[in-house]
C-alpha positions in Angstrom: 113.2 93.2 44.2 114.8 93.7 47.8 114.7 90.6 50.0 115.9 90.3 53.4 119.2 88.4 53.7 118.2 86.9 57.2 115.0 86.0 58.9 113.7 88.5 61.5 113.9 87.1 64.9 110.8 87.1 67.1 112.7 89.3 69.5 113.3 91.8 66.8 109.8 91.9 65.6 108.4 92.1 69.1 110.7 95.3 69.8 109.3 96.8 66.8 105.7 96.2 67.6 106.2 97.4 71.2 104.4 100.8 70.3 101.5 99.2 68.2 99.2 99.1 71.4 95.8 100.1 71.3 95.0 103.2 73.7 91.8 103.5 75.3 89.7 106.6 75.1 90.5 109.4 77.6 87.1 109.3 79.5 86.6 111.9 82.4 83.9 112.5 85.2 82.2 115.8 84.6 82.4 118.2 87.6 78.9 119.5 87.3 76.9 116.7 86.1 78.9 113.8 87.3 78.5 112.0 84.0 81.4 110.7 81.9 82.5 112.3 78.9 85.5 112.6 76.7 88.0 115.1 77.7 88.0 118.3 75.8 84.5 117.6 74.4 81.1 119.6 75.3 79.0 117.8 77.9 76.0 117.2 75.9 73.5 116.8 78.8 74.4 120.1 80.4 75.9 121.9 77.5 79.0 123.3 79.4 82.4 123.4 78.2 85.5 124.5 80.2 82.9 126.0 82.7 80.9 128.1 80.0 77.4 127.4 78.9 77.8 126.5 75.2 74.6 124.7 74.1 71.1 125.9 74.9 68.9 122.7 75.6 
């Protein structure tokens, strides 16, 4: 079984974890309705996506 020869320092450990951050959702304001929605998703209230009517309400 492989065992580390030296203890990993706090500095080295934290450098490795620097990319482990949590990224928030990409929320944008809809141009037509003014509602907030996820980017690249259909606005469920109006049914529009990319300026085109996709869903009929």
